[in-house]
KETORDREN-205683 format. One record per residue: residue in three letters; x, y, z of N, C-alpha, C in turn. Coordinates in steps of 0.001 Angstrom, whole numbers, plus 500000, padded with zeros to 6 digits. Example, Ala and Ser with C-alpha at 12.3 -4.5 7.8 and 13.67 -1.06 7.14 Angstrom:
BEGIN
<'ALA', <513190, 494310, 507800>, <512300, 495500, 507800>, <513200, 496700, 507800>>
<'SER', <512850, 497750, 507080>, <513670, 498940, 507140>, <512900, 500030, 507870>>
This chain:
BEGIN
<'MET', <065627, 474271, 572442>, <064768, 473277, 572825>, <064195, 472610, 571730>>
<'VAL', <064006, 473026, 570512>, <063315, 472282, 569491>, <064326, 471071, 569070>>
<'PRO', <065670, 471233, 568913>, <066421, 469931, 568483>, <066330, 468956, 569629>>
<'VAL', <066239, 469221, 570898>, <066386, 468364, 571906>, <064858, 467671, 571930>>
<'MET', <063850, 468500, 571595>, <062524, 467904, 571426>, <062450, 466807, 570469>>
<'TRP', <062881, 467170, 569292>, <063015, 466290, 568049>, <063926, 465073, 568203>>
<'ALA', <065026, 465205, 569007>, <065894, 464066, 569231>, <065157, 463113, 570212>>
<'VAL', <064477, 463646, 571223>, <063827, 462662, 572099>, <062712, 461950, 571377>>
<'TRP', <061945, 462570, 570479>, <060976, 462071, 569833>, <061458, 460970, 568778>>
<'ALA', <062494, 461288, 568127>, <063229, 460352, 567231>, <063773, 459028, 567936>>
<'ALA', <064322, 459272, 569158>, <064858, 458231, 569959>, <063655, 457217, 570183>>
<'LEU', <062645, 457801, 570774>, <061432, 456986, 571223>, <060849, 456288, 570110>>
<'VAL', <060717, 456921, 568874>, <060070, 456219, 567637>, <061229, 455186, 567239>>
<'LEU', <062294, 455391, 567388>, <063339, 454251, 566903>, <063242, 453193, 567843>>
<'ILE', <063182, 453464, 569193>, <063038, 452338, 570142>, <061771, 451552, 569880>>
<'LEU', <060764, 452144, 569573>, <059456, 451489, 569208>, <059517, 450690, 567973>>
<'ALA', <060120, 451211, 566967>, <060357, 450621, 565889>, <061160, 449180, 565962>>
<'ALA', <062194, 449357, 566734>, <063107, 448283, 567014>, <062396, 447258, 567741>>
<'LEU', <061488, 447537, 568642>, <060663, 446592, 569419>, <059729, 445910, 568606>>
<'TYR', <059075, 446565, 567538>, <058105, 446003, 566640>, <058834, 445039, 565767>>
<'ILE', <060038, 445392, 565340>, <060870, 444427, 564560>, <061304, 443256, 565249>>
<'TYR', <061710, 443285, 566550>, <062075, 442301, 567388>, <060887, 441332, 567467>>
<'ARG', <059687, 441886, 567883>, <058465, 441062, 568028>, <058297, 440253, 566967>>
<'SER', <058261, 440989, 565677>, <057953, 440431, 564466>, <058911, 439176, 564061>>
<'ARG', <060153, 439326, 564496>, <061145, 438267, 564438>, <060842, 437151, 565237>>
<'LEU', <060379, 437369, 566329>, <060049, 436281, 567408>, <058752, 435491, 566830>>
<'GLU', <057758, 436334, 566337>, <056588, 435744, 565902>, <056489, 434921, 564492>>
<'ARG', <057767, 435105, 563838>, <057755, 434483, 562520>, <057669, 433056, 562548>>
<'ASP', <058093, 432442, 563657>, <058313, 430872, 563695>, <057078, 430498, 564652>>
<'GLU', <056206, 431236, 565085>, <055080, 430829, 565822>, <053869, 430430, 565043>>
<'GLU', <053218, 429312, 565248>, <052355, 428715, 564524>, <050988, 429244, 565273>>
<'ASP', <049967, 429472, 564317>, <048742, 429997, 564896>, <047865, 428726, 565647>>
<'GLN', <047939, 427647, 564877>, <047312, 426460, 565608>, <048028, 425148, 565025>>
<'ILE', <048344, 424479, 566107>, <049055, 423170, 565844>, <048580, 422120, 566638>>
<'PHE', <048498, 420914, 566256>, <047986, 419710, 566918>, <049238, 418796, 566992>>
<'LEU', <049575, 418568, 568288>, <050754, 417853, 568655>, <050302, 416782, 569513>>
<'ASP', <050857, 415508, 569142>, <050714, 414384, 570126>, <051860, 414287, 571066>>
<'ASP', <052064, 413431, 571814>, <052983, 413273, 572869>, <054533, 412980, 572334>>
<'SER', <054531, 412652, 570944>, <055768, 412456, 570353>, <056533, 413863, 569883>>
<'PHE', <055771, 414978, 569799>, <056197, 416047, 569488>, <056306, 417064, 570527>>
<'GLU', <056750, 416685, 571637>, <056879, 417576, 572952>, <057897, 418719, 572604>>
<'HIS', <058888, 418317, 572037>, <059971, 419421, 571850>, <059304, 420565, 570857>>
<'GLU', <058457, 420229, 569972>, <057881, 421316, 569323>, <056873, 422125, 570064>>
<'ARG', <056051, 421520, 571025>, <055244, 422258, 571919>, <056082, 423049, 572803>>
<'SER', <057267, 422653, 573265>, <058005, 423442, 574157>, <058554, 424648, 573500>>
<'ALA', <058947, 424482, 572210>, <059536, 425651, 571272>, <058530, 426602, 571161>>
<'GLN', <057291, 426033, 570961>, <056262, 427136, 570651>, <055788, 427810, 571961>>
<'ALA', <055904, 427240, 573153>, <055619, 427788, 574384>, <056655, 428837, 574697>>
<'ALA', <057934, 428551, 574333>, <059058, 429427, 574604>, <058898, 430812, 573794>>
<'ILE', <058576, 430539, 572518>, <058211, 431641, 571552>, <057144, 432434, 572129>>
<'VAL', <055909, 431929, 572773>, <054843, 432623, 573205>, <055422, 433495, 574539>>
<'ALA', <056199, 432907, 575304>, <056638, 433375, 576506>, <057564, 434689, 576205>>
<'ARG', <058428, 434443, 575194>, <059265, 435737, 574974>, <058491, 436850, 574157>>
<'VAL', <057335, 436587, 573507>, <056424, 437472, 572971>, <055590, 438281, 573945>>
<'ASN', <055222, 437235, 575072>, <054482, 437885, 576045>, <055306, 438752, 577115>>
<'LYS', <056536, 438489, 577143>, <057465, 439222, 578077>, <057718, 440557, 577353>>
<'ILE', <057885, 440755, 575978>, <058166, 442133, 575392>, <056868, 442967, 575246>>
<'GLN', <055708, 442332, 575413>, <054366, 443131, 575346>, <054317, 444330, 576144>>
<'PRO', <054544, 444232, 577550>, <054595, 445504, 578383>, <055587, 446543, 578013>>
<'VAL', <056820, 446060, 577633>, <057726, 447086, 577149>, <057390, 447751, 575837>>
<'LEU', <056837, 447027, 574941>, <056143, 447584, 573714>, <055041, 448615, 573983>>
<'ARG', <054252, 448182, 575105>, <053098, 449077, 575413>, <053590, 450318, 575997>>
<'VAL', <054520, 450392, 576703>, <055062, 451552, 577422>, <055816, 452477, 576393>>
<'SER', <056451, 451682, 575537>, <057207, 452472, 574531>, <056268, 453236, 573439>>
<'MET', <055097, 452484, 573286>, <054120, 453056, 572372>, <053449, 454280, 573108>>
<'ILE', <053147, 454241, 574452>, <052596, 455338, 575146>, <053639, 456456, 575172>>
<'LEU', <055034, 456379, 575411>, <055826, 457248, 575502>, <055870, 458004, 574044>>
<'ALA', <056113, 457307, 572978>, <056242, 457768, 571637>, <054894, 458562, 571331>>
<'SER', <053734, 458074, 571927>, <052384, 459013, 571528>, <052459, 460253, 572345>>
<'VAL', <052951, 460217, 573598>, <052897, 461487, 574426>, <054061, 462416, 573794>>
<'ALA', <054917, 461994, 573243>, <056180, 462940, 572677>, <055501, 463333, 571348>>
<'THR', <054857, 462574, 570648>, <054118, 463082, 569525>, <053188, 464156, 569742>>
<'VAL', <052330, 463877, 570706>, <051347, 465036, 571139>, <052117, 466311, 571586>>
<'PHE', <053131, 466066, 572223>, <053872, 467170, 572733>, <054416, 468044, 571578>>
<'VAL', <055058, 467217, 570609>, <055698, 468096, 569440>, <054600, 468760, 568577>>
<'ILE', <053350, 468092, 568345>, <052262, 468789, 567738>, <051744, 469842, 568600>>
<'GLY', <051625, 469724, 569808>, <051079, 470738, 570794>, <052050, 472061, 570690>>
<'TYR', <053509, 471715, 570561>, <054285, 472846, 570599>, <054235, 473768, 569316>>
<'TYR', <054108, 473053, 568111>, <053879, 473828, 566995>, <052550, 474470, 566928>>
<'ILE', <051520, 473780, 567446>, <050184, 474615, 567366>, <050358, 475769, 568318>>
<'LEU', <050961, 475695, 569410>, <051085, 476895, 570339>, <052013, 477953, 569554>>
<'ASP', <053102, 477464, 568830>, <053898, 478519, 567959>, <052998, 479252, 567057>>
<'ILE', <052130, 478600, 566289>, <051319, 478980, 565425>, <050370, 480041, 565947>>
<'VAL', <049801, 479706, 567066>, <048914, 480564, 567839>, <049513, 481886, 568171>>
<'ASN', <050853, 481713, 568722>, <051800, 482808, 569117>, <051934, 483824, 568066>>
<'GLN', <052069, 483305, 566928>, <052586, 484110, 565816>, <051379, 484956, 565200>>
<'PHE', <050161, 484548, 565471>, <048975, 485219, 565014>, <048548, 486376, 566174>>
<'LYS', <049024, 486346, 567173>, <048926, 487363, 568248>, <049433, 488761, 567924>>
């Protein structure tokens, strides 16, 4: 059971890391504040597309973070329970 537990935890953490890297790659071209007039509509639409992609990945990132956290708590709980059982 322990190798499976660690494999699941590692997979979830790798997925979480990949999602963070993907989001950071999307956000590197995003401007915090830009002032555009009508002649820069293509820039405005490019920024809107970046924001839309980042907003689309946010729920997946949140679920992945929750799953990785639950798996981490499970691994820690398993070893705490193992320590308690050894002292009985």
